[in-house]
C-alpha positions in Angstrom: 28.1 -22.3 -18.9 28.5 -25.8 -17.7 31.1 -28.4 -18.4 29.4 -31.6 -17.5 28.1 -30.4 -14.1 31.0 -28.0 -13.4 30.1 -24.3 -13.4 32.5 -22.6 -15.8 33.6 -19.0 -14.9 35.9 -18.4 -17.8 37.5 -20.1 -20.8 40.4 -19.1 -23.0 42.2 -20.3 -26.1 45.8 -19.0 -26.4 46.3 -19.8 -30.1 43.1 -18.1 -31.2 43.4 -15.3 -28.6 39.8 -15.8 -27.6 38.4 -15.7 -24.0 34.9 -15.8 -22.6 33.4 -15.3 -19.2 30.0 -16.3 -17.8 28.4 -13.5 -15.8 25.8 -15.6 -13.8 28.7 -17.8 -12.5 29.9 -14.8 -10.4 26.8 -14.8 -8.2 25.2 -11.5 -7.1 27.1 -9.2 -4.8 29.9 -7.9 -5.2 29.4 -8.7 -8.9 31.6 -6.0 -10.4 34.6 -6.8 -8.3 34.5 -10.5 -9.2 34.0 -9.9 -12.9 36.8 -7.3 -13.0 39.3 -9.7 -11.3 38.6 -12.6 -13.7 38.3 -10.4 -16.8 41.8 -8.9 -16.1 43.2 -12.4 -15.5 41.9 -13.7 -18.8 43.1 -10.7 -20.8 46.5 -10.8 -19.0 47.1 -14.5 -19.8 46.1 -14.1 -23.5 48.3 -11.0 -23.8 51.3 -12.7 -22.1 51.0 -15.7 -24.3 50.9 -13.6 -27.4 53.9 -11.5 -26.4 55.8 -14.7 -25.6 55.0 -16.2 -29.0 55.9 -12.9 -30.8 59.3 -12.6 -29.2 59.9 -16.4 -29.5 60.9 -16.5 -25.8 62.2 -19.7 -24.4 60.9 -19.5 -20.9 60.6 -22.7 -18.9 57.0 -23.9 -19.1 55.0 -26.4 -17.1 53.2 -29.4 -18.7 50.0 -27.3 -19.2 51.8 -24.7 -21.3 51.9 -21.9 -18.6 55.1 -20.2 -17.5 55.9 -20.2 -13.8 55.2 -16.4 -13.6 51.7 -17.0 -15.1 51.0 -19.8 -12.7 52.0 -17.7 -9.7 49.8 -14.9 -10.9 46.8 -17.2 -11.1 47.5 -18.8 -7.7 47.7 -15.4 -6.0 44.7 -14.1 -7.8 42.3 -16.9 -6.6 44.0 -18.0 -3.4 41.0 -17.4 -1.2 38.4 -17.9 -3.9 36.1 -20.7 -4.9 37.5 -20.5 -8.4 39.7 -23.4 -9.4 41.8 -23.9 -12.5 41.4 -27.1 -14.6 43.5 -28.0 -17.7 41.1 -30.4 -19.2 37.3 -31.0 -19.3 35.5 -34.1 -18.0 35.5 -35.4 -21.6 39.3 -35.1 -21.7 39.6 -32.1 -23.9 42.7 -30.0 -23.2 42.1 -26.4 -22.2 44.5 -23.5 -22.1 42.4 -21.5 -19.6 39.5 -23.2 -17.9 38.2 -21.7 -14.6 35.5 -23.4 -12.7 33.8 -23.2 -9.3 34.4 -25.8 -6.7 32.8 -27.4 -4.7 29.8 -28.0 -6.9 27.2 -27.2 -4.2 28.7 -23.7 -3.8 28.7 -23.4 -7.6 25.0 -24.2 -7.8 24.2 -21.7 -5.1 26.3 -19.1 -6.8 24.8 -19.5 -10.3 21.3 -19.6 -8.8 22.0 -16.2 -7.1 23.6 -14.9 -10.3 20.7 -15.9 -12.5 18.2 -14.5 -10.0 20.1 -11.2 -9.8 20.3 -11.1 -13.6 16.5 -11.4 -13.8 16.2 -8.2 -11.7 13.1 -9.4 -9.7 12.6 -5.9 -8.2 11.5 -4.8 -11.7 8.3 -6.8 -11.4 6.8 -4.3 -8.9 6.2 -1.5 -11.5 4.7 -4.1 -13.9 2.2 -5.2 -11.3 0.9 -1.8 -10.2 -2.7 -3.0 -10.7 -2.0 -5.9 -8.4 -0.6 -3.7 -5.7 -3.5 -1.4 -6.0 -6.0 -4.2 -5.8 -4.2 -5.7 -2.8 -4.1 -2.4 -1.0 -7.8 -1.7 -1.7 -8.7 -5.1 -0.3 -6.7 -4.7 2.8 -7.9 -1.1 3.3 -11.5 -2.2 3.1 -10.9 -4.9 5.6 -9.3 -2.4 8.0 -12.7 -0.6 8.2 -14.1 -3.4 10.3 -12.8 -4.2 13.8 -12.5 -7.9 13.0 -8.9 -7.5 11.8 -8.2 -5.4 14.8 -9.3 -8.2 17.2 -7.4 -10.8 15.2 -4.2 -8.8 15.3 -4.4 -8.6 19.0 -5.3 -12.3 19.5 -2.8 -13.8 17.0 0.6 -15.1 18.2 3.9 -14.5 16.4 3.9 -17.9 14.8 0.4 -17.3 13.3 1.6 -14.1 11.7 4.7 -15.9 10.3 2.6 -18.8 9.0 0.0 -16.6 7.4 2.8 -14.5 5.7 4.5 -17.6 4.3 1.2 -19.1 3.1 0.3 -15.8 1.4 3.7 -15.5 -0.3 3.6 -19.1 -1.4 0.2 -18.8 -2.8 1.0 -15.8 -5.0 4.2 -17.5 -6.3 2.3 -20.6 -7.2 -0.4 -18.6 -8.9 2.1 -16.6 -11.0 3.9 -19.8 -12.1 0.6 -21.6 -13.0 -1.2 -18.7 -14.6 1.8 -17.7 -16.8 3.2 -21.2 -17.6 6.6 -20.4 -16.1 7.4 -23.9 -15.0 9.8 -25.8 -17.4 8.4 -29.2 -18.1 10.4 -32.3 -19.2 10.9 -32.3 -23.0 13.3 -33.6 -25.6 14.6 -30.1 -26.2 15.7 -29.4 -22.6 18.3 -31.0 -20.4 17.2 -32.3 -16.9 20.0 -30.5 -15.1 19.4 -27.2 -16.8 15.6 -27.5 -16.5 15.9 -27.9 -12.7 18.2 -24.9 -12.6 15.7 -22.8 -14.6 12.9 -23.8 -12.3 14.9 -23.0 -9.1 15.8 -19.7 -10.6 12.1 -19.0 -11.3 11.2 -19.7 -7.7 14.0 -17.7 -6.3 13.2 -14.7 -8.6 9.5 -14.8 -7.7 10.3 -15.1 -4.0 12.4 -12.0 -4.1 9.8 -10.2 -6.2 6.9 -11.1 -4.0 8.9 -10.1 -0.9 9.4 -6.7 -2.4 5.7 -6.6 -3.2 4.9 -7.7 0.4 7.2 -5.1 2.0 5.7 -2.4 -0.2 2.2 -3.3 0.9 3.3 -3.6 4.6 4.8 0.0 4.5 1.6 1.3 3.0 -0.6 -0.4 5.5 1.6 0.7 8.4 1.4 4.3 7.4 -2.4 4.0 6.9 -3.1 2.5 10.4 -0.8 5.0 12.1 -2.6 7.9 10.5 -6.2 6.8 10.6 -6.6 4.4 13.6 -6.8 6.3 16.9 -5.1 4.5 19.8 -8.1 4.7 22.1 -10.5 3.3 19.5 -8.0 0.6 18.6 -7.7 -0.4 22.3 -11.5 -0.6 22.8 -12.6 -2.3 19.6 -9.5 -4.5 19.3 -10.0 -5.9 22.8 -6.5 -4.9 24.0 -5.9 -5.1 27.7 -2.9 -2.8 27.7 -2.3 0.6 26.1 -1.7 0.6 22.3 2.0 0.5 21.3 3.8 0.6 18.0 4.0 -3.2 18.0 0.2 -3.3 18.0 0.0 -1.2 14.8 2.8 -3.3 13.3 0.8 -6.5 13.8 -2.3 -4.9 12.4 -0.5 -3.8 9.3 1.2 -7.2 9.0 -2.2 -9.0 9.1 -3.7 -6.7 6.6 -0.7 -7.2 4.3 -1.1 -11.0 4.4 -4.8 -10.8 3.7 -4.2 -8.4 0.8 -1.5 -10.7 -0.6 -3.9 -13.6 -0.8 -6.3 -11.3 -2.7 -3.6 -10.0 -4.9 -2.5 -13.5 -6.0 -5.8 -13.8 -7.9 -5.2 -10.5 -9.7 -1.8 -11.6 -10.9 -3.4 -13.8 -13.5 -5.0 -10.8 -15.1 -1.6 -9.4 -16.2 -0.3 -9.8 -19.7 1.6 -13.2 -20.0 4.2 -11.9 -22.5 5.1 -9.0 -20.2 5.6 -11.4 -17.3 7.8 -13.7 -19.3 9.9 -10.8 -20.5 10.5 -9.9 -16.9 11.3 -13.5 -15.8 13.5 -14.5 -18.7 16.3 -13.0 -20.8 15.9 -12.3 -24.5 17.6 -15.4 -25.8 15.7 -17.7 -23.4 12.5 -16.1 -24.5 13.4 -16.7 -28.1 14.2 -20.4 -27.4 11.0 -20.8 -25.4 9.0 -19.3 -28.3 10.7 -21.5 -30.8 9.9 -24.6 -28.8 6.3 -23.5 -28.3 5.9 -22.9 -32.0 7.3 -26.3 -32.8 4.9 -28.0 -30.3 1.9 -26.2 -31.9 3.1 -27.1 -35.3 3.4 -30.8 -34.4 0.0 -30.8 -32.7 -1.6 -29.2 -35.8 0.0 -31.8 -38.1 -1.3 -34.6 -35.9 -4.8 -33.2 -35.9 -4.8 -32.8 -39.7 
């Protein structure tokens, strides 16, 4: 929830006894602790206000309608937190309970991590089992030939890092393009929210592809440790010193990057609806489907 560009954590209406919280505003870890703290605060304030009205108490109140005891509770609760209390919105609307995140740069980072965590990017790995299998088969086939062995011994650390980043970037771009995950400008979407969705897509896919990359790396590392003899690795790989664990790590690292490049092509073969279900929540999927249907209907009307 956003109020102008302020990230809203919680709202409350004393008279109607209604409160709401926004889960993505709490970030990722430790999510349960943050949610519990704010949830108890919202319920406590609604309850205290109801009891006060029922008993017709005449406690001294501040200009925002809170008693001094309530204000002290809120101040202690969020003393060392990014959560700030506002009593009106940027449009001037008075609010009984209105908790936001300040500063705004921290709010954007928090909601980005919260939305990414809500997407559960690690759930993409089971859905892309064929891609993992294709990537592992490609890398395993390449390990048969000594070319990768020689390259792993000749490459410097920066080359390994550069190749890994390029491989991860390529598969992220391929997933976005092949499954139409990039939110484009339209009358139906706000620019600020659209940018947030696109950043969340990139963050979600980055975490997912890192999980994919680590899975492949572990598989390749176990493979080369089991099936590549040290003496043969030293002779065919052109190593001047004896083979160490770091040499096997570099070989598995190189094979993983090559396999990730190959796997990025296979991602486009997956079912688009399945990918969107992983990337987006139910309501966002419904909204996207509604907008797509509208665009198709408008294009059909123009063609007719």
